[in-house]
N, C-alpha and C positions, 0 to 999 in steps of 0.2 A: 504493500500500500504506500502511496505517496500523497501528501497533501501540500498543495501550492497555494499560498496566499497571493491574490492578485489585487493590487491597489491601483486606483485610477479608473478612468472610463474603460469599460470592457466592450469590445466589439464581438458580440456573441456569434454572429455569422462567421467571422474570421476564425474564431476558436473552434467552432464545429467543423469548418472546412479543414483546419489544421489536423484535428483528430482523424477526420476522414482520410486525409492524405497519409497519416501515419499507418493506418490500417492497410491502405493500398500498398505502401512501400514494404511492409513487413508481413509476410505470409503467416508467420507464427502467431500474430495477434488475431488472425481470423481463421484459426485452425480448430476444428472440433475433433474429438477422439471417440470413435464408436467401437464397440466390441463386435467382431465378426469371427464366429466359430471360436470364441474364447481368446481371441487375439486383438489387442487394440490397434486400430487403423486410423490414420490421419485423413481428415477431410478438410481441404482448404476451400473456404467460401470464396467465390469469384468476386463478388461485390457485397459490400455491407453498407446499409444506410445508417448513418450515425446522426442522432439528434441529441441535444443537451439542454432540455428544459430546466431552467434554474429553480431551485427550491428556495422559496422566499422566507427568510428569517428576520426581515427588517422590522416587523411589528413587535418583535420580542425585545424587551428591555434587558440591559445588563443588570446583574451578572447572569441572569437566566439564559441569555443568548450563548454565553461562553459554555455553560453547562450543557446546553443542547448540542453545541458544536462538538464538544468532547465526546458526548454520547454518540453522535452521528459518526464521528471518525472511528470510534471503537466498533460500532456495529458494521460499518463498511469493511473494516479490516478483518472482521471475523465472519463475514457472510460467505458461505461456501459457494463454489462454482459447480454448475452442471456441465461438465466437460463434454458430455455426449450431445446435448441439445443447444448449448449456448457457447458464446465465445469465451476464451480465457482472459478477456480484457473487458473492463467496464469503467465508466467515468460518470461522475455526477458533479453538479455545480451548486454551491450554496451561496446565496446572496445575503450578506450581512448588512450592507448599506448600499446606497445608490452607486458608490464608488469603491466598494470593498467586497471581494468574493473569495471563496475558497474552492479550489478545484481538487476533487478527489479522483485519483487514478489508481486502479488496482489490477494487477496482473497475477495470474496463477504461476507458481514457481516452475511448472512444467514447460513454460515458454519463455522464461526470463531468469536472469540472475542479477547480481548487484551491478555488474558492468552495463547491463541492458538499461537500467534505470537512468544512468548517465546519458546514454544514447537517446532515450525517450525525451528527457527534459531538454537536451540541447536541440534536438530536431523540432520539438514542439515550439520552443522559443523562436527558432529561426523561421519556421513556417508561419507562425502568427504574425511576426514582424513583417513578413512579406504580404500575407493576405489582408492584413488590416489596411494596407495601401492598395489592395486589389491588383497586386502584381503577381507574376508567375514565380513558382518555386525555383530556387537556384540550387537546391540540394541535388547532388549528382546521383544518377540511378545506381541502385545496389548491384554489384557484379554477380552475386549469387543469393539464394535464399536458404533457409535452414534445412529444407528437405534435400537440397543439393549437397550440403555438408554431410548430412546423415547418410546418404547413399554412398558418398565417397569414403566416409569412415568405415562403413560396413565392408566395402570392397577392398580397402587397404589394410585395415587392422585384422588380419587373419594369416594363417599359414606361418611362414618363417618370420614375418615381421612381428606378429603377435607372440610367437614362441620366444623370440629374442628378448622382448620386453618382459615377458613373464619369467623367463629364466633369471633375469637380473633381480626381480623382486623375490623370487624363491630363495635365491642365495642371500640377498640382503636381509630378509626377514626371518630366516631360519632360526628357531630357538628363542623367539621373543617371548617375554613373560609379562604378566600383568604387573603394573606398578603398584607396590604395596605402601601407600602413603599412610602415615599414622594420623588418620583423621579422627575427629571427635565423635563421629557416628559410623556405625558399621554399614556395609553395603546392604541394600534391601534384598529380600528374598527374590522378589520379582522386579526386574528392571523396568522403570517407568518412562524413561526417555524424556524426563522433564528437566531441560537444561535452564540455564540462566546466564545473564551477562552482567558484568560490573564495569560500567564506563568510568574512565579516569582520564586526566589530562596531565601531560608532562609540561614543565615550565619551558619557556623559550630557551633559557640558559642550558638546561639539561638536554633539550632536543638538539641544540647546536653542538654540544659536546659529543653526543652520540653520533651525530652526522660526521663530525671531525674524526672520531674514532674509526668509523666505517671506511672513510677515505684513506686514513693512514694505514689501515690493515688490508686494504684491497678487497673489501667485502661490501655488500649492500647493507643499507640500514635495516632492511628486513632480516638479514642474517644476524646482525647484532641483537635485535629485539627477540629473535627466535632462540638465541643462545641462553637467554635468561630462563625461559620456561623449560629448557632442557637441563641446565646446570642446577637450578634450585631444587627440583624434585629429586635429583640424584642425591643431594645432600640430606634432604629430609627422609628419604626412604633407605639410604645406605645401599642403593642399587646403582651400579655403573651404567646399566643399559636402559636408556630412556627412549621411548617411542612416542612421537607427537603427530597427530593428524592435522594437516593444514590445507586450507582451500587454495586452489590456483585457478586463474582465469580460464585457462584452456584454449585461448585464442592464439594458436601458434602460427596462423597464416594471416597475412595482411587483409585478405578479403573478409575475414570474420570480425575485424575490429569495429565495423560500423553496423553490425547485424544484431537485432534484438533476438535473443534465444538463450537456451540453457546450455552453456558450454563448460561451466565450472566443474572441476574434479577435485577429489581429495587425495593428497599425497601423504604417504606414510614416511615420516622422517625419523630414522633410527640413528642415534649417536651414542657412542661409548664415551662416558665422561667420568673417569676415575677421579677420586678426591685429590690426588697429588697434582693434577693438571692445573695450571693457571687459567684464568679466564681467556687470555689471548690464545692459549693452546686449545681450549675448548672451541673458541671461535674458528680456528683453523679447521677443526674437525666438522663443525657445523657447515662451514663453507663447502667442504668436500661432499658431505651428505646431501646438501641442498642441490648442488650442481648435478650430482648423479641422479637425483630424483627428477630434476627438470628434464634431463636427457631421456628419461623413460616415463614421461608423464601421460602418455597416450592411453594406457590401460585404464578403463573405467574402474573406479574403486569397487563397484559391485562385483565385477568379474575377478578382481584381485582377491 
């Protein structure tokens, strides 16, 4: 789910036209998934008529309007999709005042990832800026669609290519063990898959020092930040072998960089971090682990 606050005069026709063009550009946003003989099959709608009637909240006074807005956002984010009969994309517009609106955009994860959200917001902004002046879109046509990529991946990632990648991971992950952290609660009998996140911010000074460290050691900032979650659990658990799952964009070809779709994959990063190693030595090992995983990132995590 994405919520965009739009301040100033809103040209509703230009906004509807922009969303219509987004759907026309990206087949994934107008794809349904039907079950045929027990197998999901993609159906791409040729044309989609898109209208965006505003939901008027202008008559509601503060702070009740804020409460209704938060509730509306929550309901939209948790509303399920009917992937068989409806599109995996929906939009709604809330009018808070004559010159203040909130645009709600929701995509199902089956057709998008975090990278896709950036594409959607950039293209929507560019299209609206064009259509509000009744001009033609200047966005270049997409070289491929998601179905083209899916067909290519199925034809390429098999046989010797697949076996070489799987062989790397078999050797790399042989003998892995569960991390035994001394937590204040025991593991539940039944895994519930209820995760959580803890947002935090690093100061500008610390961020600059970390960036300088990464440049000095010839690694990326990502590798520096990854070394922490690999070194710290090793100290707490007294285990040298630490395995971390990390998301990767999966857009290894330039033609995929501007395409809305689900490309993200999970890489399993295993690093040996004995207590006697300094942090810089751990960082060197993390660099080797990460680069090796990048070179063998094409195997879907589910198959691995």
